[in-house]
Steps between C-alpha positions, in 0.01 A plus 500: 500500500411207728477537875810281542712710264380818665582393856824331393620820334408712801658250741827511304497881504437519874744216553776694326484786750461258794797285397713805418420650838589179687819458293622854563412477869703178511788697344471750787575220746852490358527880530371510858715213623805657334435839660398393853574237760215263601444686828453828313233345274304352791281809526400472133413131526286558808320814379428363153356190668258717696434703186359195319234474772439875519442515122197275542361719780555821300293376203257282707361316198384814316686407183282191458194700604572741216497217243173369647307830518652713222300311239187678631640855493874512416572867574285512812670206667844607381447836671345352814754223553799724428358761740468233770856375443640854512324569833595171668856507366537851639376387841721190512802701390432772759488236774831350386654848484389583855625173648798438273767559765351279777410227251852490359645500851275203583636318196854566619586788265486808721567825318390357163141631507553679169525160327152408619371835374643428156348153512161647595515728195593204278198310633270798441619543142468126433141503628395818320651397165349150527160635392625684186693184412178301548323748271762438231452125535122531479527720191763263355756777461777248543780704339450791739484260797819316400685822409425666836606187690823454305607867520443501876707182534782646289503820707524294819787291363675805358485690830631195689795491264560877536481495881675171574732431206579863419481736800571255785835374361601861426424601859674193645807561286486157337609654173746743655459875479346510155203726438409840644450541873134600473418157351669325790304720742167406341507162671400499866630190682242550779230411246687192380257225393222761524597605148318184385178646648578840349544356151175306537314813613624716210419226248149461643443876497577504127183295444291814556655636180465181294137459616426869448209440261328270750538752782370782279187293441444473878249717688434492872182307575356367826193306598487322836233253389698400192824482695336271757400262220853506366643438847268204567616350169871574538593445866471119473742521205744689725483227765524237227817663365648529849426135572645401161821688576532340842430166332805552278722634781415272792689193381834681528413631844393157625791309343759669720278462806397134469797336326676275755865574573725284284217387268731566205848373600755776527240773440318738731134594466621829350689304232184301421300822480756650261490191277119490491463877456737515203352189333157658556607789276508265201121471522489864391466378140143387572422806713600735216275318253205512740552870579515594132184296430314668789586844359317416177226262618371681810373818326370292210283260699396752765420767243173567323322183394503424128509201267875449543539486879230238556534180703589284201796724417604510866509120494695503172754751632540301823556185294785661309635661814538151649669374182753785482580484871539120484752535217682766703498270805642210299747718308656650813491181707659292223787746459590561862827314445639807319268771641632430851857556381403827333305655789632319808875545479595298810437126489368493858176655372447212255410272790158664518427505127235229547259759643486694171266271297265484802500878544443555128199264511371678811518832314327341200203405720511845659477647149194283426348625825556863396344429160192337655466776762322712239169353618503640854623837373223516241228393744618735779574205731859604566470387861509141370842570353619608845365179655671285235834679545482471881438125464804482270707690757386263777601199286842651433566577866372164627689305233826677574470460877411131473738390221811722527645298794478185283560622144687831526457753224324246278210537745485871415461424129243222545297709748486786251388261225231347724378849594483608133311185395245540781445867416450412132249226585306725738488777241385256231225348715378842614504632146302207365239553772458878472604573139561182295767508230569206262866451595675210325637362825548142383724619216688722746569198722622304197750774407625535859534120534691480171717785624586309817587189295715709266699644791558175684576301184829690490621311809477166320613619157812661650649149527521485120840596358390808304536869586300602809315775312327243279408256777362776722295664224364184336187520714450866402518402132235232550279752681537751215419228245183412694409870507537534122283195434238578765453874460583583139365411161689560179344678204698601196824412678423745783406409858169621640380463858202269537182622672612865486 
């Protein structure tokens, strides 16, 4: 089996669980907004926002460190890294437990300290199970990985339905007096939206069962010298991840702050933020593809060196990554005329649809950056990754502050694209200096340029009196035809990839 078929198969498998998880979580939005008023859900929005940052601190880059060092002694580093995560997660969780009440009071939710305690346990479980999940990825036990993820997701969704669609309406009397009294008493209105945290916690706790074999293989192991080496390697990755998250979040924070009053006639800055934020969600198509690819590629290229994960194959995989993501970029951008109606139900949101192709392209470059970042992880120069990400963050912040007053939310999209391009270029230049790889960058630029032409050709072809679907996708068809001619050769009536 070729390297491309291998990684493509693994990416599709990981992608299935990722897409299913995102889809079911999107379904929960309907459940939550049906069960609670916006004010009641405010605590969940705020705490889950902080949780995204805390997740990075809880794992502090050790997942990547495991892929880098486990090739030398798999069981030793599995034991050592998991021991470290257990200790630090316990300490972080203890701190949050001790200060849960004052912290929640500071956030404006006095008396809700128990929610922060549940969240702390969720974070601890996420961090501790991250290493067994990494072990499964390294050992290519994809079925076990996907099964554990999917079952946990289904438990979470199921409990949300039980608590909020079953017990809450019974307690509130929405369905009258049907059902026994003890079922109505099971729901505690003082917990309210906290049942969302409870369902998440129970679902996460179930992972200890589904990952039982990986935990049975674990033995406590500690070595300060080894841990110091791991920490020196991993802490820049933590800061890189934090900077990357702020890079993604800052545009929405700055848009509301720097957008002049009345910039969009008849709309407030909050309206503009809502339009941009919901259009931004359509770029999730690219994010899902990149996440699934990272699940399969990271352990492969950071694992033990062999004839398959060499630089030539890294260049080949990156080449096809660019091709697939370009087709995805063109496919989504060319079909926004019906995608916007499917996902953005109110026409006011369609005003900002122009940001989507830009955001998709920005995520494409970000995906190339993640693919190229193998070099500084392999050479233990992870601090360079932190520097690159901080530069990207600075570009995003500066671009938003300077351009938002003149260009509104389009400035947010273009700043993100500029940041992603600069990060990709810096990573490429650094990689070619420290650890050269024969990337086919000229061909990548050709595909991206053709993709841009394919998208914007739809504007001119739409004047032709034929169905919009055909005019908008004509460029995509030309791109696919070029792909077939350029990348495939035909033998015996069957296509075969060239240079594979």
